[in-house]
Every structure is written in structure tokens, then in C-alpha cells.
N, C-alpha and C positions, 0 to 999 in steps of 0.2 A: 643496577637497580636504582630507581630514583628515589631521592628522600621525599618526606612528606610535602614539603613546600615546592620541590620541583615537579612532583606528581600533580599537585593542585594547579600549578602553573600550566602544565601540559594539558590537563583537562579543560581548564579554562580557555586556552588558546585553541584547543580542538572545537570546543563549543562556539567560540567566537567565529572561527574559520567556517564552519558548516552550518551555523544559522539555528533556526528553530528547530527543536526536537519534540518527539513525543515518546512516552514509555510504552513499551510492549505490553500486551495484556497480562502476561505473566510477571511483569515487573523487573524483568532481567537485563533488558536492552532498551537503548535509546535509538530511535530512528530519526534521521535528519532528512529535511526536504530535498536536499541535493543528492540524496542516495547513500550517504555515509551512514555508519552505525558504530555504536559502541556499547560495551556491557556498562550496566549502571556501576558495578564495582570499578573504581578507577584504576585498579591494578588488573583489570580483565582485558579483553580482546578489543583493539580498535580496528574497524574494518573501514579502510579509506577506499576511494573511488580509484580503481586502476586507470592508468592512461591508455590511450588507444594503441600505443606501441608495446604495451606490456602483454606478456603471455596471459590469455590465450588469444588475444586479439591480433597481435603482429601488424598493426596498421589497418585493420578491418574496422573502419569508422562505423559502419552500419551496425555490425554485431556490438561494438562497444557501446553505442547510443542505445541499443536495445537493452543491454545489460544494465546502464544506468536507469533507463526508465523502469525496469523490473525492481530495481532496488528502491526507486523513489516510490513505487506502488505501495511498499510496506508502509511508509510514512503516512500517505493519505488514507489508506484503508484503516490503519490503526487509530488514526486521528479521529475518523468518524465513529469508530467502535467506542473509543474513549468518551467522547462528547455524548454519545447515545447513552452510554452506561451512566454517566453524571447525571444527565437530564431524567433518565428513568429512576435512578436511585432517589433523586431529589423529589420528584413527583410522588413516587410511592411513599416517601416519608411524610408526605402532606396529607395523604388519605386519612379520614376518620379523626382529623385533628382540626383545632381552631386556629388555622395558621394565620399569621399576620401579613401584612402588606410587604414587609421585606422579604419573606420567604416566596411570595408570589412574584416579586421583582426578580428575585434570584432565579426562579423557574424560566421566567421570560428570557433573562439574560442566557441562561443555559440553552434555551430553545434557539435563540439567535445564533449563539456559537456553533450548535449543531447544524443549523440550516447552512451556515457560512462553511462549515467543514464539508458538508454534502456537496455544495457548488464547487468547492476546490477539487473534490474527488470527481465530479462530473467534468470539470474542466480538463483535468489530468487524463481521463479516459478519452476525451475528444482528442487530446494531443497523442495518446498512445494508438488510436485508431488510424491515425495519419502516417504512422511508421511503416516503411516498407516492409519489414519482417512481419509485422501483425497483418498487414494486408495480404502477403503471400500465404500466411497460416490460414486466414479466412477464407481465402480462394480455394486452399487445399482441402479444408474442411467441407466447404460447399460442394467441390468436386467429388469427395467421397461420399457425402450424403446422396447426391445425384446418382452416383454409381450403385450405392446400395439399394436405391429406390428402383433402379432398372433391373437389378438382380432379383429383388422381390416380385416385380412384375413378372419377370420370366418364370420364376419359380411357381407363381399362380397358374400361369399358362400351362406349364408342366404337369402340375397337380390336377388341372381340370382335364387334361388329355386322357381320353380312355379308349382303349383298343378292344 
């Protein structure tokens, strides 16, 4: 068990190593842009990014990179949700009040922050769309949709058939 100072040092090093974080909407977890996460409670769980040679990847770089992308998605989606909530709450607090210029500037700042977070999420989604696993999944979904369409058309023909 780590002492208080050792635990604080560990948390500080973890935060420094993994960079910018955003708190989950329920306030229990911090998500990092690189895909790592940890519980807000410093004595909680720290989820590091597994290396490509660790189980379950065993050298499957494609599966590993997909896992990292999925973990990174939590960060970008949560960041947009947090920014949207901050913007909406601040804007709602200004309704039916004689708000001042400082409150207006804060609303504009929060709006810029939300727009920046949305752009980052869009860039992340563009990156994800280029991943081979995502492309395969999309191809399979399209093929399944086409197959279901053919089945429905055949069912209509069968239903229309009268003897």
C-alpha cells in the first residue's frame, strides 16, 4: 500500500504520462486522450493501455490499435458532453436575468470550447473511419442490409403470389 505522498506522486506521474483528461459524466473516472483511464479516487483502478504483445492481442497490431481507438473514443465523446453541459448550464443561468458582459464573454468562451471539442471529435471519427476493422465492419453491415433488402423483396413476391 502506498503512503499518501507516494500515492500523490503516482497520480501526478500517471497524469503527466497520459496527458489531458476529462471526467466521466458520473464523476467517477478520468479518461485520457491516449486511451488510458483511472478512477478519480487515487486509490482506485488505473487502466493502462495494453501493449500489442499482451493478451488478448498477442502481436495482432490491428486489433490492438482498434482497442486503443475504442478507448480514446470515451475521451472525445465525454469531452463534448462535458463542454455541452457547461455551455448549456451557463446559458440557462443567464435567461431572465440582467446578465453582464463578463457572463456574456464566459458564454462565448464556453461556446468556442464546445466547438473545438466537436472538431476534435470529428477528427477522431475521421481517423476511426480509416481503420481496417471499422471498414470491414461497415462492409459487413452494408452486405447484411442488402441481404435483408433482397429477402424482403422476395417475401413481397411470395405474398403477392396467388394460386
